[in-house]
C-alpha positions in Angstrom: 0.0 0.0 0.0 1.4 3.4 -1.0 2.0 6.3 1.2 -1.2 8.3 1.9 -1.5 12.0 2.2 -1.9 13.3 5.7 -5.5 13.8 6.8 -6.7 17.4 6.7 -4.0 18.4 4.1 -4.7 22.0 3.0 -5.1 23.4 -0.5 -2.1 24.9 -2.1 -1.4 28.3 -0.7 0.7 29.4 -3.7 -1.0 27.9 -6.9 0.6 30.6 -9.1 4.0 29.0 -8.5 2.7 25.6 -9.7 1.5 27.4 -12.8 4.9 29.1 -13.2 6.8 25.9 -12.8 4.6 23.8 -15.1 3.1 26.2 -17.7 4.9 29.6 -17.3 7.5 29.0 -19.9 5.9 26.2 -21.9 4.5 28.3 -24.7 6.9 29.2 -27.5 6.2 32.9 -27.0 6.1 33.5 -23.3 4.8 36.8 -22.1 4.8 35.4 -18.5 8.2 36.6 -17.3 8.2 39.6 -14.9 11.9 40.0 -14.8 15.1 40.1 -16.9 16.6 36.9 -18.3 19.8 35.7 -16.6 23.0 37.4 -17.8 26.0 35.5 -19.1 27.7 34.1 -16.0 31.0 35.5 -17.3 29.7 39.0 -16.5 30.3 38.2 -12.8 33.9 37.0 -13.4 35.5 33.6 -13.3 33.0 30.8 -13.1 34.8 28.8 -10.4 33.0 28.2 -7.1 34.0 31.2 -5.1 33.8 30.1 -1.5 32.6 27.2 0.7 33.4 28.7 4.0 31.0 29.6 6.9 28.7 32.4 5.6 28.5 34.1 9.0 32.3 34.5 9.3 32.8 37.0 6.5 30.6 36.6 3.4 27.3 37.4 5.0 28.5 40.4 7.1 30.3 41.8 4.0 27.2 41.7 1.9 25.1 43.3 4.7 27.6 46.1 5.0 27.7 46.6 1.3 23.9 46.8 1.1 23.9 49.2 4.1 26.3 51.5 2.2 24.1 51.2 -0.9 21.0 52.4 1.0 22.8 54.8 3.4 21.8 53.1 6.7 23.6 51.3 9.5 24.4 47.7 8.8 22.2 46.7 11.8 19.2 47.7 9.7 19.9 45.3 6.9 19.1 41.6 6.9 20.1 39.4 3.9 17.5 36.8 3.0 16.9 33.9 0.6 15.4 36.2 -2.0 12.5 38.6 -1.5 10.4 35.5 -0.8 12.6 34.7 2.2 12.2 38.3 3.4 8.4 38.1 3.2 8.4 34.8 5.0 10.7 36.0 7.8 8.6 39.1 8.4 5.4 37.1 8.4 6.8 34.6 10.9 7.9 37.4 13.1 4.7 39.5 13.0 1.7 37.6 11.7 -0.2 35.5 14.2 -3.8 34.9 15.5 -5.1 38.2 16.9 -3.1 40.3 14.4 -4.8 42.0 11.4 -3.1 42.3 8.1 -4.4 44.6 5.3 -3.0 43.3 2.0 -3.6 44.8 -1.4 -5.6 43.0 -4.2 -4.8 42.4 -7.1 -1.6 41.1 -5.5 1.2 38.6 -5.7 -0.3 35.5 -4.0 2.0 35.4 -0.9 0.6 38.8 0.2 -2.8 37.1 0.7 -1.6 33.6 1.6 1.0 34.3 4.3 -1.4 36.1 6.7 -4.0 33.4 6.3 -1.5 30.6 6.7 -0.2 32.0 10.0 -3.7 32.6 11.4 -3.8 36.4 11.1 -7.0 38.2 10.4 -6.4 38.8 6.6 -8.2 41.9 5.1 -8.1 43.0 1.5 -7.7 46.5 0.2 -8.6 47.0 -3.4 -6.5 48.6 -6.1 -8.1 49.0 -9.5 -7.3 50.0 -13.1 -9.9 52.7 -12.9 -8.2 54.4 -10.0 -4.7 54.1 -11.5 -4.0 51.2 -9.1 -3.8 53.6 -6.1 -4.5 52.5 -2.5 -7.0 54.5 -0.5 -5.7 55.2 3.0 -9.3 55.6 4.2 -10.0 52.0 3.1 -6.9 50.8 5.0 -8.1 52.6 8.1 -11.5 51.0 7.9 -10.0 47.5 7.5 -7.6 48.0 10.4 -10.1 49.7 12.7 -10.4 47.9 16.0 -7.4 45.7 15.5 -5.2 45.1 18.5 -2.3 45.2 16.1 -2.6 45.8 12.4 -0.1 45.8 9.5 -0.1 46.9 5.9 1.4 44.5 3.3 1.9 45.7 -0.2 4.2 45.8 -3.3 5.7 49.0 -4.7 5.9 49.1 -7.7 2.7 47.1 -7.7 2.8 43.5 -8.8 1.0 42.9 -11.2 0.5 46.3 -12.7 3.9 48.0 -12.2 2.2 51.2 -10.8 4.3 53.2 -8.4 3.1 54.7 -5.2 4.7 58.0 -4.3 6.4 59.1 -1.1 3.4 60.9 0.3 1.1 57.9 -0.4 3.5 55.6 1.4 3.7 58.0 4.4 0.0 58.0 4.7 -0.2 54.2 4.6 2.6 53.9 7.2 0.6 56.3 9.4 -2.4 54.0 9.1 -0.3 51.1 10.2 1.1 53.1 13.1 -2.4 54.1 14.1 -3.1 50.3 14.4 0.1 49.6 16.3 1.7 47.9 13.3 4.2 48.3 10.4 4.2 48.9 6.7 5.8 46.1 4.8 6.7 47.2 1.2 8.0 44.6 -1.2 10.1 46.7 -3.6 11.6 44.0 -5.9 10.5 46.0 -9.0 12.0 49.3 -7.6 15.4 48.4 -9.0 13.9 49.0 -12.5 13.8 52.7 -11.8 16.8 54.9 -12.0 18.4 55.4 -8.6 17.3 59.0 -8.3 13.6 58.0 -8.8 13.4 55.2 -6.4 11.0 55.5 -3.5 11.9 53.3 -0.5 9.4 53.0 2.4 12.1 52.5 5.0 13.3 56.1 4.4 9.8 57.6 4.8 8.5 56.2 8.0 10.2 54.7 11.1 7.6 51.8 11.1 8.3 50.8 7.5 10.4 48.0 6.1 11.5 47.6 2.5 12.2 44.3 0.7 14.5 44.0 -2.3 16.4 41.5 -4.4 18.7 41.0 -7.3 16.1 38.9 -9.2 13.8 41.1 -11.3 15.9 43.9 -12.8 19.1 42.0 -13.1 18.1 38.4 -13.9 19.9 36.9 -10.9 17.1 34.9 -9.3 19.3 31.8 -9.3 21.4 33.4 -6.5 18.3 33.6 -4.2 19.7 36.8 -2.7 17.3 39.3 -1.2 17.3 41.7 1.7 15.1 43.8 3.9 15.9 47.2 5.2 14.3 48.3 8.5 13.0 51.7 9.2 14.8 53.4 12.0 12.1 52.6 14.5 12.3 48.9 13.7 16.0 48.3 14.4 15.1 46.7 17.7 13.1 44.0 15.7 16.2 42.7 14.0 17.0 39.8 16.4 13.4 38.5 16.3 13.5 38.6 12.5 16.8 36.9 12.3 15.5 34.2 14.7 12.7 33.4 12.2 15.1 33.0 9.3 17.5 30.9 11.4 14.6 28.6 12.0 13.9 28.5 8.3 17.3 28.3 6.7 20.1 29.5 9.1 22.3 31.3 6.4 22.1 31.9 2.7 24.7 29.8 0.7 28.2 31.3 0.9 28.8 31.0 -2.9 25.6 33.0 -3.6 26.7 35.7 -1.1 30.1 36.0 -2.9 28.4 36.2 -6.3 26.0 38.8 -5.0 28.9 41.0 -4.0 30.3 40.6 -7.5 27.0 41.6 -8.9 27.0 44.8 -6.9 30.4 45.5 -8.5 28.9 45.1 -11.9 25.7 47.2 -11.6 26.7 49.3 -14.6 26.8 46.3 -16.9 23.7 44.8 -15.4 21.7 48.0 -15.8 22.9 48.4 -19.4 21.2 45.1 -20.2 18.0 46.4 -18.7 18.2 49.8 -20.3 18.7 48.3 -23.7 15.7 46.0 -23.4 13.5 48.9 -22.1 14.7 51.1 -25.0 14.1 48.4 -27.7 11.1 46.4 -26.4 9.0 48.8 -24.3 8.1 51.3 -27.1 6.5 48.7 -29.4 4.6 47.2 -26.5 3.3 50.6 -25.4 2.1 51.3 -29.0 0.6 47.9 -29.3 -1.3 48.1 -26.0 -2.6 51.6 -26.8 -4.0 50.3 -30.1 -5.4 46.9 -28.8 -9.2 47.0 -29.1 -9.6 44.0 -26.7 -7.6 45.4 -23.8 -7.7 48.4 -21.5 -4.6 49.5 -19.6 -1.3 51.2 -19.8 2.4 50.2 -19.3 4.1 51.6 -16.2 6.9 54.1 -16.3 9.4 51.5 -15.2 9.6 47.8 -15.4 8.6 45.1 -17.9 5.0 44.2 -16.9 1.5 45.5 -17.4 -1.9 44.2 -16.2 -4.6 45.2 -18.7 -8.2 44.3 -18.4 -9.7 42.2 -21.2 -12.9 43.6 -22.4 -16.0 41.4 -21.9 -13.9 38.4 -20.7 -14.3 37.2 -17.1 -12.6 33.8 -17.3 -9.0 34.6 -18.0 -7.8 31.1 -17.0 -9.8 29.8 -20.0 -8.4 32.6 -22.2 -4.8 31.8 -21.1 -5.3 28.1 -22.0 -6.7 29.0 -25.4 -3.8 31.4 -26.1 -1.2 28.8 -25.2 -2.9 25.9 -27.0 -4.0 27.6 -30.2 -1.5 30.5 -30.6 1.6 29.4 -28.7 1.7 32.5 -26.5 1.9 32.4 -22.7 0.2 34.9 -20.4 -0.6 34.9 -16.7 -4.3 34.9 -15.9 -5.5 37.5 -13.5 -7.1 34.9 -11.2 -3.7 34.2 -9.7 -3.7 37.9 -8.5 -7.3 37.9 -7.3 -8.4 39.8 -10.4 -10.3 37.7 -13.0 -10.7 39.5 -16.3 -7.1 40.8 -16.4 -3.9 39.4 -17.8 -0.4 40.1 -16.6 1.8 40.6 -19.6 5.6 40.6 -19.5 7.2 42.4 -22.4 10.8 41.6 -21.7 11.4 39.6 -24.9 13.8 40.8 -27.6 11.8 43.1 -29.9 11.5 40.7 -32.9 10.1 37.9 -30.7 8.0 40.4 -28.8 6.3 41.7 -31.9 5.4 38.2 -33.1 4.2 37.3 -29.6 1.9 40.3 -29.5 0.5 39.6 -33.0 -0.2 36.0 -31.8 -1.9 37.4 -28.7 -4.1 39.7 -30.7 -5.1 36.9 -33.0 -5.8 34.7 -29.9 -8.0 37.4 -28.3 -10.1 37.5 -31.4 -10.4 33.8 -31.9 -11.3 33.3 -28.2 -14.3 35.5 -28.7 -15.4 33.5 -31.7 -15.0 30.1 -30.1 
């Protein structure tokens, strides 16, 4: 008799990742990627394994100091994590529990909705919409957190899946609502690296009860390193040990070779950004023009980044649409259902321009044929 699943096994908390692993890149023309493709490993120097020593002896502190210099804070306010996902998980383990309320945005990257529920917190949803320019209404946040013994705000900025950017004053207002509820603002900023340095808006700079999450994944194509970080607002420095305790329970240290390669990556920001800037220069304009002319879609591309989240006119089941597009037209898209927004598609336009144009033509044909089916 084979092994049986445990009784009471829960449903998947992160079905999007199952989609990404099994279908995300299966179509010949994938518009599913939200980040850059990996660079040639030679860009980071010699390919030999750089270090197998104890991470905490030198590699981990060195990267923390380097990131602290990059963000202009004390090293004690920086924690290196296993990607941005590790940062979200560590903060959730530290702060989300029964009796705590968490206001998360929707549409949203699934962990923003799943982590509070998984840990027994009172999960509340605050809506963003295309019609409002994907803004968040602080008054809605206040209503959702009203009466909470402790309440946090959990969001992405720039927004995943639309790429829309909240400004400094908006973030200050949201941090103030979290403070009113005795909690913190958690801002996942993995797409912020797409913006030029002088245009980046980091929550940790704006409010003492805010924390910013980042990584080397999206703008630089270095997801394989699994290196992320969190930067604590000045009022949260005392929380560092509690946060580190959660990540020690989860994974202890990031791999030393990845830490060394992350330091090399920070030495090669000029080259890494040149890859991004070339792609934005060559592929973004044709996508913007195509989206503006697309009769079946409503939406715009953000100022920075390689994703958009248009609404499909008169289509509610975008899972079915995505299956049709992949099967009949060879183009992959991410259905809005994974973000809590049926009727939308997340489109990544980070393909080289020639492939992108063909993918968009196939997408347009697929939208028309789906309506006729």
